[in-house]
C-alpha positions in Angstrom: 108.5 -35.7 273.0 110.9 -32.7 274.2 114.2 -31.7 273.4 116.7 -29.7 274.7 119.9 -28.2 274.1 121.8 -28.4 277.1 124.3 -24.9 277.4 127.2 -25.7 279.5 127.0 -28.8 278.6 126.5 -28.8 275.1 124.7 -31.5 274.5 121.2 -32.1 272.5 118.9 -34.8 275.1 115.7 -35.8 274.0 113.3 -36.8 276.4 109.2 -38.0 277.0 106.9 -35.9 279.5 106.8 -38.1 282.8 104.5 -35.7 284.5 102.8 -31.8 283.4 102.6 -30.5 287.2 105.5 -32.2 289.1 106.4 -30.6 292.6 109.5 -31.6 294.2 111.0 -29.9 297.6 114.8 -29.6 297.9 116.9 -29.2 300.2 120.3 -27.9 299.6 122.9 -26.7 301.9 120.2 -26.3 304.5 118.3 -24.1 302.1 114.6 -25.6 301.6 113.3 -24.9 297.4 110.6 -25.1 296.8 109.0 -26.2 292.6 105.7 -26.3 291.9 104.3 -27.5 289.0 106.5 -27.7 286.5 106.8 -30.5 283.9 109.1 -33.2 284.5 110.8 -35.1 281.7 112.1 -38.5 281.8 115.3 -37.8 282.3 118.0 -36.8 284.6 121.2 -35.7 282.4 121.1 -32.2 283.3 124.6 -30.8 284.3 125.5 -27.9 287.1 124.9 -25.2 284.9 122.5 -26.1 282.3 120.0 -24.4 284.0 118.0 -22.0 281.4 119.0 -23.9 279.4 116.1 -24.2 276.2 113.7 -26.2 275.8 111.5 -27.0 272.4 108.7 -28.9 271.3 108.8 -30.9 267.9 106.2 -31.7 266.0 104.8 -33.0 262.9 103.7 -30.5 260.5 102.1 -30.7 256.8 104.8 -31.1 255.4 107.6 -31.1 257.7 108.6 -30.8 261.7 107.9 -27.9 263.4 109.4 -26.7 265.9 108.0 -24.4 269.1 110.0 -22.9 271.8 108.5 -25.0 274.8 110.2 -23.3 278.5 113.5 -23.0 280.3 114.8 -26.1 282.0 114.7 -25.2 285.8 116.1 -27.9 287.8 117.1 -32.2 287.7 116.1 -34.5 290.2 117.4 -37.9 290.4 115.8 -39.1 287.2 114.3 -36.1 285.8 114.4 -32.8 284.6 112.4 -30.1 285.3 111.0 -27.3 283.0 109.3 -24.4 283.6 106.8 -23.9 280.8 107.4 -20.6 279.0 103.7 -19.7 279.9 104.9 -19.5 283.5 108.2 -16.6 282.2 107.4 -12.7 282.7 108.5 -10.8 280.7 108.3 -7.0 280.4 108.3 -4.7 277.5 109.3 -0.9 277.9 
């Protein structure tokens, strides 16, 4: 499973993966946003302002759990949270 530390609402949420490539068309105040191939978690708990919160993968290692950075919270659907995987995040180093 994956878990996230929600910044604005100050909660920690754990969830299972619902889809590895979820796409969604959002219409909000006459603005259309298409979210393409994000990871969908089986929870709609994040609140407005939580976007950008870190998402971690917790895996069992040889002697204890190992935490890996996974991505960032991108959006919330009706019953799912959409995660931008870390390999989608572009970082320019200068």
